[in-house]
KOLDRENLO-406877 format. One line per 2 residues: number of its first residue (from 1); their letters; for each residue x, y, z of N, C-alpha, C. Coordinates in steps of 0.2 Angstrom, whole numbers, plus 2048, in hexadecimal, padded with zeros to 3 digits. Layout:
N
NUM> a> X/Y/Z/X/Y/Z/X/Y/Z; ...
This chain:
304
1> mk> AF4/E36/53B/AF3/E32/535/AEC/E34/532; AE8/E37/536/AE0/E38/532/AE4/E3F/530
3> ki> AE8/E44/534/AEA/E4B/532/AEC/E4B/52C; AF2/E45/52B/AF6/E44/523/AF0/E44/51D
5> ia> AEB/E3E/520/AE7/E3C/51A/AE3/E44/519; AE1/E48/51D/ADD/E4D/51C/AE0/E52/519
7> ic> AE7/E51/519/AEB/E56/516/AEB/E56/510; AEC/E4E/50E/AED/E4B/506/AE8/E4C/503
9> is> AE1/E4C/506/ADC/E4C/502/ADA/E54/500; ADD/E58/504/ADC/E60/503/AE0/E62/4FC
11> it> AE6/E60/4FE/AEB/E60/4F8/AE8/E5E/4F2; AE5/E56/4F1/AE2/E54/4EC/ADC/E59/4E9
13> lf> AD8/E5A/4EE/AD3/E5F/4EB/AD4/E66/4E9; ADA/E69/4EC/ADC/E6F/4EA/ADF/E6F/4E2
15> cl> AE3/E68/4E1/AE5/E66/4DB/AE0/E66/4D6; ADA/E62/4D8/AD5/E61/4D3/AD2/E67/4D1
17> sl> AD1/E6C/4D5/ACE/E73/4D5/AD3/E76/4D0; AD9/E76/4CF/ADD/E7A/4CB/ADB/E77/4C5
19> vg> ADC/E71/4C3/ADA/E6D/4BC/AD3/E70/4BB; ACF/E71/4BF/AC8/E73/4BC/AC8/E7A/4BA
21> cd> ACC/E7E/4BD/ACD/E85/4BC/ACF/E86/4B5; AD5/E80/4B3/AD8/E81/4AC/AD5/E7E/4A7
23> sa> AD0/E7A/4A9/ACD/E76/4A2/AC9/E7B/4A0; AC9/E7A/499/AC5/E7F/493/ABE/E7D/493
25> ni> ABA/E7E/497/AB4/E7C/496/AAD/E82/494; AA9/E81/491/AA4/E86/48F/A9D/E83/491
27> av> A99/E87/491/A90/E85/491/A8D/E8A/48D; A8A/E89/489/A87/E8D/483/A7E/E8B/484
29> gv> A79/E90/484/A73/E8D/484/A6E/E92/484; A69/E93/486/A62/E96/486/A60/E96/48E
31> ed> A5D/E9D/48F/A5C/E9E/495/A57/EA4/495; A51/EA2/495/A4B/EA9/496/A4B/EAC/490
33> ga> A4C/EA8/48A/A4C/EAA/483/A53/EAE/482; A58/EAE/485/A5E/EB2/483/A63/EAC/482
35> ay> A69/EAC/47F/A6E/EA8/47F/A74/EAA/483; A75/EA4/486/A7B/EA5/48B/A83/EA2/489
37> fh> A88/EA5/48C/A8E/EA2/489/A93/EA2/48E; A93/E9D/493/A98/E9C/499/A9E/E98/496
39> ys> AA4/E9A/49A/AAA/E97/498/AB0/E98/49D; AB3/E94/49E/AB9/E93/4A3/ABE/E99/4A1
41> qt> AC3/E9A/4A5/AC8/E9E/4A4/ACC/E9D/49D; ACD/E97/49D/AD1/E95/498/ACD/E94/491
43> tp> AD1/E97/48B/ACD/E97/485/ACE/E90/482; AC9/E8C/481/AC8/E85/47D/ACA/E86/477
45> di> ACB/E7F/474/ACE/E7F/46D/AC9/E80/46A; AC9/E83/464/AC5/E86/45E/AC5/E83/458
47> il> AC1/E7F/456/AC3/E7A/450/ABF/E7D/44B; AC1/E7E/444/ABD/E80/43E/ABC/E78/43C
49> kg> AB5/E76/43A/AB4/E72/438/AB4/E70/42F; AB6/E6B/42D/AB3/E6B/426/AB9/E62/424
51> es> AB9/E62/41F/ABD/E5B/41A/AC3/E5C/420; AC6/E60/421/ACC/E5F/426/ACB/E64/42C
53> et> ACC/E63/432/ACB/E67/437/AD0/E6B/438; AD0/E73/43A/AD5/E78/43A/AD2/E7B/441
55> ki> AD9/E7A/444/ADA/E7E/44B/ADA/E86/44A; AD5/E8A/44D/AD5/E92/44D/AD9/E93/452
57> ed> ADF/E96/452/AE3/E99/456/AE2/EA0/459; AE0/EA3/455/ADE/EA8/456/ADA/EAB/45D
59> ss> ADD/EAD/462/AD9/EAD/468/AD2/EB3/468; AD3/EB7/464/ACE/EBC/463/AC6/EB9/462
61> ff> AC7/EB4/45F/AC2/EB1/45B/ABB/EAF/460; AC0/EAC/465/ABB/EAA/46A/AB8/EAE/46D
63> gk> ABB/EB4/470/AB7/EB9/472/AB2/EBD/46E; AB4/EBD/468/AAF/EC0/463/AA9/EBB/462
65> lr> AAB/EB5/461/AA5/EB1/462/AA0/EB1/467; AA3/EB0/46D/AA0/EB2/474/A9A/EB8/473
67> ta> A9E/EBC/473/A99/EC4/473/A94/EC4/46D; A96/EC1/467/A91/EC0/462/A8B/EBC/465
69> id> A8A/EB8/46A/A86/EB4/46C/A82/EB6/473; A87/EB6/479/A85/EB8/47E/A80/EBD/480
71> gk> A7B/EBB/482/A74/EBF/483/A71/EC2/47E; A71/EBF/477/A6E/EC1/473/A66/EBC/472
73> pa> A61/EC0/470/A5B/EBC/470/A5B/EB4/46D; A5A/EAF/46F/A5B/EAA/46B/A56/EA7/469
75> ve> A56/EA4/461/A50/EA0/45D/A51/E98/45E; A4E/E94/462/A4F/E8E/463/A4B/E8B/45C
77> dv> A4E/E8B/456/A4D/E89/451/A53/E88/44C; A52/E83/448/A57/E83/442/A58/E87/43D
79> cn> A5C/E89/43A/A5F/E8E/434/A5F/E89/42F; A5A/E8A/429/A5A/E85/425/A60/E86/41E
81> ce> A64/E8C/41F/A69/E8F/41A/A70/E8B/41D; A74/E88/418/A7B/E86/41A/A80/E8C/41C
83> ai> A83/E89/423/A87/E8E/426/A8E/E8E/421; A90/E94/422/A96/E96/41D/A9D/E93/420
85> yn> A9C/E93/427/AA3/E8E/42A/A9E/E8B/431; AA1/E86/435/AA0/E83/43A/AA5/E82/43F
87> vr> AA4/E85/444/AA9/E84/448/AA7/E80/44F; AAC/E7B/451/AAA/E76/456/AAE/E7A/45E
89> id> AAD/E7A/463/AAF/E7C/469/AAC/E77/46E; AB0/E74/471/AAE/E6E/477/AA8/E69/471
91> ky> AA3/E6A/475/A9C/E66/472/A98/E69/46F; A99/E70/46D/A96/E73/469/A97/E75/461
93> tf> A93/E78/45E/A94/E78/456/A91/E7F/456; A95/E83/453/A93/E8A/451/A92/E89/44A
95> gl> A8B/E8B/446/A8B/E8C/441/A8C/E93/43F; A90/E96/43B/A91/E9D/439/A8E/E9E/433
97> ht> A88/EA3/433/A84/EA6/42C/A85/EAC/42D; A84/EAF/427/A84/EB6/425/A80/EBA/42A
99> hg> A7A/EB6/42C/A75/EBB/430/A76/EB9/437; A7B/EB4/43B/A7B/EB3/441/A7E/EAC/442
101> im> A7C/EAA/448/A81/EA4/449/A7B/E9D/44D; A7B/E97/44A/A78/E92/44C/A7B/E8D/451
103> vs> A79/E8E/457/A7D/E8A/45C/A7A/E82/45C; A7E/E7D/45D/A7B/E76/45D/A81/E71/463
105> sp> A7B/E6E/467/A80/E69/46B/A7C/E63/46D; A80/E5E/46E/A7B/E57/471/A77/E58/476
107> mg> A70/E56/476/A6D/E57/47C/A70/E54/482; A74/E4D/481/A76/E49/487/A78/E43/485
109> nn> A7D/E41/48A/A80/E3A/488/A7B/E33/488; A75/E34/48C/A70/E2F/48B/A6A/E32/488
111> ik> A6A/E38/483/A63/E3A/481/A67/E3C/478; A64/E38/474/A65/E3A/46D/A61/E41/46C
113> gv> A64/E45/467/A62/E4B/464/A67/E50/465; A65/E56/465/A6A/E5C/463/A66/E62/465
115> nv> A68/E67/46A/A66/E6C/46C/A67/E71/467; A63/E76/464/A66/E7B/45E/A63/E80/460
117> ft> A64/E86/45F/A62/E8D/460/A67/E92/45B; A63/E96/459/A67/E9C/456/A67/EA3/458
119> ve> A6C/EA7/456/A6B/EAE/459/A6D/EB3/454; A6A/EB8/452/A6B/EBC/44C/A71/EC1/44E
121> cs> A76/EC3/44A/A7C/EC7/44B/A7D/ECB/445; A7F/ED0/447/A81/ED5/442/A85/ED4/43C
123> ee> A85/ED7/438/A89/ED6/431/A91/ED7/435; A92/EDD/437/A99/EDD/43A/A9B/ED7/43E
125> em> A97/ED5/444/A9A/ECF/448/A9B/ECA/444; A97/EC8/43F/A99/EC2/43B/AA0/EC2/436
127> ne> AA0/EC9/433/AA7/ECA/430/AAB/EC9/433; AAC/ECC/43B/AB1/ECB/43E/AB3/EC5/43F
129> lf> AAF/EBF/43F/AB0/EB8/441/AB2/EB6/43A; AB0/EB7/434/AB1/EB4/42D/AB9/EB6/42C
131> di> ABA/EBD/42F/AC1/EBF/42C/AC6/EBB/431; AC5/EB8/435/ACA/EB5/43A/ACA/EAE/437
133> ie> AC5/EAC/435/AC5/EA4/431/AC8/EA6/42B; AC7/EAA/426/ACA/EAC/421/AD2/EAD/421
135> sv> AD4/EAE/426/ADB/EAF/428/ADE/EA9/42A; ADA/EA5/42D/ADC/E9F/430/ADE/E99/429
137> lg> AD8/E9A/425/AD8/E96/41F/ADC/E98/418; ADF/EA0/419/AE4/EA2/414/AE0/EA4/40E
139> te> AD9/EA6/410/AD4/EA6/40A/AD4/EAF/409; AD7/EB3/40C/AD5/EB8/40E/AD8/EBC/407
141> nt> ADE/EB9/404/AE1/EBE/3FE/AE1/EB7/3F8; ADE/EB2/3F8/ADF/EAD/3F4/AD9/EAF/3EE
143> vs> ADC/EAF/3E9/AD9/EB0/3E1/ADB/EAA/3DD; AE2/EAA/3DC/AE5/EA4/3D9/AEA/EA0/3DC
145> ge> AED/E9C/3DA/AF2/E99/3DC/AEF/E93/3E1; AF1/E92/3E7/AEF/E8C/3EB/AE8/E8D/3EC
147> mp> AE4/E87/3ED/ADF/E86/3ED/ADC/E89/3F5; AD7/E8B/3F7/AD5/E8C/3FE/AD2/E85/401
149> kn> AD4/E85/408/AD3/E7F/40B/ACD/E7D/40B; AC7/E84/40B/AC0/E81/40B/ABC/E80/406
151> ts> AC1/E7D/402/AC0/E7C/3FA/ABF/E75/3F7; ABB/E72/3F4/ABA/E6B/3F4/ABC/E69/3EB
153> le> AC0/E6D/3E9/AC1/E6C/3E2/AC7/E67/3E0; AC9/E65/3DA/ACE/E62/3D9/AD4/E66/3D5
155> fw> AD3/E6C/3D3/AD6/E70/3CF/AD4/E76/3D1; AD9/E7C/3D1/AD7/E83/3D5/AD7/E87/3CE
157> it> AD4/E8D/3CD/AD4/E90/3C8/ADC/E93/3C6; ADD/E94/3C1/AE4/E96/3BE/AEA/E91/3C0
159> ed> AE7/E8A/3C2/AEC/E85/3C4/AF0/E83/3BD; AF8/E83/3BD/AFB/E80/3B8/AF9/E79/3B9
161> vk> AF6/E75/3B3/AF6/E6E/3B3/AF7/E6C/3AB; AFD/E6E/3AB/B01/E6D/3A3/B03/E64/3A6
163> dr> B06/E63/3AB/B08/E5C/3AC/B03/E57/3AE; AFC/E58/3AF/AF7/E56/3B2/AF5/E4E/3AE
165> dw> AF5/E4A/3B1/AF2/E44/3B0/AEA/E42/3AF; AE7/E44/3A8/AE0/E44/3A9/ADC/E3E/3A9
167> tg> ADF/E39/3AA/ADD/E32/3AA/AD7/E31/3AF; AD2/E2F/3AE/ACC/E2F/3B2/AC7/E36/3B3
169> hd> ACA/E3A/3AF/AC5/E3F/3AD/AC3/E40/3A6; ABB/E3F/3A5/AB9/E3E/3A1/ABA/E47/39C
171> ei> ABC/E46/396/ABD/E4D/393/AB5/E4E/38E; AB3/E55/390/AAE/E57/38A/AB1/E5A/385
173> yg> AB0/E57/37F/AB2/E5A/379/AAE/E5E/376; AB2/E63/371/AAE/E68/36E/AB1/E6D/36D
175> wm> AB6/E6F/370/AB8/E76/373/ABE/E77/36E; ABF/E7E/36B/AC6/E7F/368/AC9/E83/36C
177> ga> ACF/E83/36C/AD5/E88/371/AD3/E85/378; AD0/E81/379/ACF/E7E/382/ACE/E76/382
179> re> ACE/E75/389/ACC/E6D/388/AC9/E6E/390; AC4/E67/38F/ABE/E69/396/ABE/E62/398
181> fl> AC0/E60/39F/AC0/E5A/3A1/ABB/E5C/3A8; AB8/E57/3A8/AB2/E56/3AF/AB7/E53/3B6
183> gs> AB6/E55/3BB/AB8/E52/3BF/AB9/E4C/3C1; ABD/E48/3C6/ABE/E42/3C6/AB7/E3F/3CA
185> gy> AB5/E39/3C7/AAF/E36/3C8/AA9/E38/3C4; AA8/E3D/3C2/AA2/E40/3BE/AA3/E3D/3B6
187> kk> A9E/E3B/3B2/A9D/E38/3AD/A99/E3C/3A7; A9D/E3C/3A3/A98/E41/39E/A92/E3C/39A
189> tq> A8E/E3F/396/A89/E3B/392/A8A/E3F/38B; A86/E3C/387/A85/E3D/381/A7E/E3F/37E
191> de> A7B/E44/37B/A76/E44/377/A75/E40/371; A6F/E41/36E/A6E/E3D/368/A72/E3E/363
193> dg> A75/E44/362/A7B/E45/35D/A81/E42/35F; A82/E40/365/A89/E3C/367/A8C/E42/369
195> sd> A8B/E49/36B/A8F/E4D/36D/A8E/E4D/375; A95/E4E/378/A95/E4E/37F/A91/E53/383
197> qh> A8D/E51/388/A8B/E53/38D/A8C/E52/394; A8B/E59/399/A8E/E59/39F/A87/E54/3A3
199> pe> A89/E51/3A8/A84/E4D/3AE/A80/E52/3B1; A7B/E50/3B5/A78/E56/3B8/A7D/E5A/3BD
201> hy> A81/E55/3C2/A84/E59/3C8/A8C/E56/3C4; A90/E5D/3C4/A96/E5B/3C0/A9B/E61/3C4
203> vs> AA1/E61/3C3/AA6/E66/3C4/AA9/E64/3BD; AAB/E6B/3BA/AAF/E6A/3B4/AB5/E6F/3B5
205> yv> ABC/E6E/3B0/AC0/E72/3B1/AC1/E74/3A9; AC2/E7A/3A7/AC4/E7B/3A1/ACD/E7E/3A1
207> it> ACF/E7B/39C/AD7/E7D/39B/AD8/E80/395; ADC/E85/395/ADE/E8A/391/AE4/E8D/393
209> aw> AE8/E91/38D/AEC/E96/38F/AEA/E9A/393; AF0/E9E/396/AEF/EA4/39C/AF5/EA5/39E
211> pd> AF6/EAC/39F/AEF/EB1/39F/AEE/EB4/399; AF2/EB3/392/AF0/EB5/38E/AF0/EAF/388
213> ya> AEC/EAE/383/AEB/EA9/37D/AF2/EA7/37B; AF6/EAD/379/AFB/EAC/376/B01/EA9/37B
215> dg> B01/EA9/381/B05/EA7/386/B06/E9F/386; B01/E9B/384/B01/E95/384/B01/E92/38B
217> gq> B02/E8C/38B/B02/E87/393/AFB/E85/392; AFA/E82/399/AF4/E7F/39A/AF1/E81/3A1
219> fv> AEC/E84/3A3/AEC/E87/3A9/AE3/E86/3AA; AE1/E85/3B0/ADA/E85/3B1/AD7/E8B/3B2
221> td> AD2/E8C/3AC/AD1/E94/3AC/AC9/E95/3AE; AC5/E8F/3AD/ABD/E8E/3AC/ABC/E88/3B3
223> it> AB8/E8A/3B7/AB6/E83/3BD/AAF/E86/3BB; AAA/E80/3BB/AA4/E7F/3BC/AA2/E7B/3C0
225> vt> A9D/E7D/3C5/A9A/E77/3CA/A93/E78/3CB; A91/E72/3CA/A89/E70/3CD/A88/E6B/3D1
227> dp> A8C/E68/3D2/A8B/E63/3D8/A8B/E67/3DF; A87/E65/3E1/A84/E69/3E8/A88/E67/3EF
229> av> A8C/E60/3ED/A91/E5F/3F4/A98/E64/3F2; A99/E66/3EE/AA0/E6A/3ED/A9F/E71/3F0
231> kv> AA4/E73/3F3/AA5/E79/3F5/AAB/E7D/3F3; AA9/E83/3F2/AAE/E88/3F0/AAF/E8F/3F6
233> yg> AB4/E8E/3F9/AB3/E94/3FE/AAE/E92/403; AAD/E8C/406/AA8/E8A/409/AA0/E8C/405
235> lt> AA1/E8F/401/A9A/E8E/3FD/A98/E89/3F9; A92/E87/3F7/A8F/E82/3F3/A8A/E87/3EE
237> ia> A87/E82/3EA/A83/E84/3E4/A7B/E86/3E9; A7B/E84/3EE/A75/E84/3F2/A76/E8B/3F7
239> st> A7B/E8F/3F6/A7C/E93/3FB/A79/E99/3F9; A77/E9E/3FE/A73/EA4/3FB/A78/EAB/3FA
241> fe> A74/EAE/3F6/A79/EB4/3F2/A7C/EB8/3F9; A78/EB8/3FD/A7B/EBA/403/A80/EB8/406
243> ef> A82/EB2/407/A87/EAF/409/A8D/EAD/405; A8B/EB0/3FD/A90/EB2/3F9/A93/EB7/3FB
245> da> A8F/EBD/3FB/A93/EC3/3FD/A97/EC4/403; A94/EBE/408/A98/EBF/40E/A9E/EBD/40E
247> vf> AA0/EB7/409/AA5/EB5/407/AAC/EB9/404; AA8/EBC/3FE/AAC/EC0/3F9/AAE/EC8/3FB
249> ep> AA9/ECA/3FF/AA9/ED1/400/AAF/ED2/404; AB0/ECF/40B/AB6/ED0/40E/ABC/ECE/40A
251> lg> ABE/ECB/405/AC2/ECA/402/AC5/ECF/3FC; AC0/ED3/3FB/AC2/ED9/3F9/ABF/ED8/3F1
253> ye> ABA/ED3/3EF/AB7/ED3/3EA/AB3/ED8/3E7; AB1/EDA/3E0/AAC/EDF/3DE/AA7/EDB/3DD
255> ls> AA1/EDC/3E1/A9B/ED8/3DF/A97/EDC/3DA; A92/ED8/3D6/A8E/EDA/3D1/A88/ED4/3D0
257> wg> A83/ED7/3CD/A7E/ED2/3CA/A7F/ED0/3C3; A7F/ECA/3C1/A81/EC8/3B9/A7B/ECA/3B6
259> eg> A7D/ECB/3AF/A77/ECF/3A9/A73/EC7/3A8; A6D/ECA/3A4/A69/EC5/3A3/A64/EC4/3A9
261> ti> A5F/EBF/3A6/A5A/EBD/3AA/A5A/EB9/3B0; A61/EB6/3AE/A63/EB1/3B5/A66/EB4/3BA
263> kt> A63/EB2/3C0/A67/EB7/3C6/A6E/EB3/3C9; A72/EB7/3C8/A7A/EB3/3C9/A7E/EB9/3CC
265> rv> A7F/EB8/3D2/A84/EBD/3D6/A8C/EBC/3D4; A8E/EC1/3D3/A96/EC2/3CF/A9B/EC6/3D5
267> at> AA0/EC2/3D6/AA6/EC5/3DA/AAC/EC4/3D6; AB0/ECA/3D4/AB5/ECB/3D0/ABB/ECE/3D3
269> rd> AC1/ECC/3D3/AC7/ED0/3D5/ACC/ECD/3D1; AD1/ED1/3D0/AD8/ECE/3CC/AD9/ECB/3C6
271> gi> AD2/ECB/3C3/AD2/EC7/3BC/ACE/EC0/3BE; ACB/EBF/3C3/AC9/EB8/3C6/AC0/EBA/3C7
273> tf> ABC/EB6/3C6/AB4/EB8/3C6/AB2/EB3/3C8; AAE/EB1/3CE/AA9/EAD/3D1/AA3/EAF/3D0
275> rl> A9D/EA8/3CD/A97/EAB/3CB/A93/EA5/3CF; A8E/EA7/3D3/A8A/EA3/3D5/A82/EA5/3D3
277> tr> A80/E9F/3CF/A79/E9F/3CC/A74/E9B/3CF; A70/E9E/3D1/A69/E9B/3D6/A62/E9B/3D0
279> av> A60/E96/3D2/A59/E97/3D0/A55/E99/3D6; A4F/E9F/3D3/A4D/EA4/3D8/A43/EA4/3D5
281> ed> A40/EA6/3D9/A39/EA5/3D8/A36/EA7/3D1; A3A/EAC/3CD/A37/EAD/3C7/A3A/EAA/3C2
283> np> A41/EA6/3C4/A44/EA1/3BF/A45/E9B/3C2; A41/E97/3C4/A42/E91/3C8/A46/E8A/3C4
285> dv> A47/E8B/3BD/A49/E86/3B9/A51/E86/3BA; A53/E8C/3BC/A5A/E8E/3BB/A5F/E88/3BE
287> vp> A64/E86/3BC/A68/E80/3BD/A6D/E84/3C2; A6D/E83/3C9/A70/E87/3CD/A78/E85/3CC
289> mf> A7D/E8A/3CC/A83/E88/3C9/A89/E8D/3CC; A8F/E8A/3CF/A94/E8F/3D0/A9B/E8F/3CC
291> ri> A9C/E93/3C8/AA1/E94/3C3/AA6/E99/3C6; AAD/E97/3C3/AB4/E9B/3C5/AB6/E9D/3BE
293> ta> AB9/EA2/3BC/ABB/EA3/3B5/AC1/EA8/3B7; AC7/EA6/3B3/ACC/EAB/3B3/ACC/EB0/3AB
295> ai> ACC/EB5/3AC/ACD/EBA/3A7/AD3/EB8/3A3; AD3/EB7/39C/AD9/EB6/396/AD9/EBB/392
297> tn> ADE/EBE/391/ADF/EC4/38C/AE1/EC0/384; AE1/EC5/37F/AE1/EC1/378/AE4/EC7/375
299> re> AEA/EC9/378/AEF/ECE/374/AF0/ECD/36D; AF1/EC7/369/AF1/EC6/363/AEA/EC4/35E
301> gi> AE6/EC5/361/ADF/EC4/35E/ADF/EBE/35C; AE0/EB7/35F/AE0/EB1/35E/ADA/EAF/35C
303> ef> AD6/EAC/357/AD0/EAA/356/AD0/EA2/356; ACA/EA1/359/ACB/E99/35B/AC3/E97/355
């Protein structure tokens, strides 16, 4: 009888050991000033965080992430800039920035707080991770058409809105050959002369004919964002110019600086232009703004 019990215990322990081998566990932290990234043989679930969570199925992402972190000098500090993407694996969150990766995890079940450290990575390492995420999101070729998943707008550039009911959207009057609507929930104001004014933080959509004024139709051809909570390709009006470049350069956009004294970073491709304007030291009163426009031709020389 004792022999049978011993055999049963041995079988149970063997089965448990198999389960332990198949479990997808990772351990990420800092030891002697260097980051470590230990993992089981099974690749764990990789979740791209956001308004809706997306599973990253590309198995190469995990290996590239681990290589970008393991053995690098670690700085136990919080990066003040906003991550372009946040990825969750097990209990860890990996904030992907243009300059590196910030790793955070709970201190423990009975201890409140978060362990945080950052590793600096090369531009090549970060771009490889960004490319995989953008492939998952379907943003690698998105210029017009369907809205990217990492964007919190109601309407996308060049979207056909001829059948759209604009009830609940304040209209900004004063345009000729176009109409402008605020996003849902934003309320316009008026100046002393009774002219419509934008609120401090808002999203607005300008509706015109497209791709030529003579073609007619009602398309979104101009989007302006001053609300810091709104994301476009994962960017906000608080994003840096470096983060802007990190998103649009891999997508094949031509990057340039806007004209004039206000510092604006510009990305253009296939007639679609993205502009990020930020307040800088020599011009601190500038209103931060993200703007998307679609080029419109005027073959018949229509005047408004």
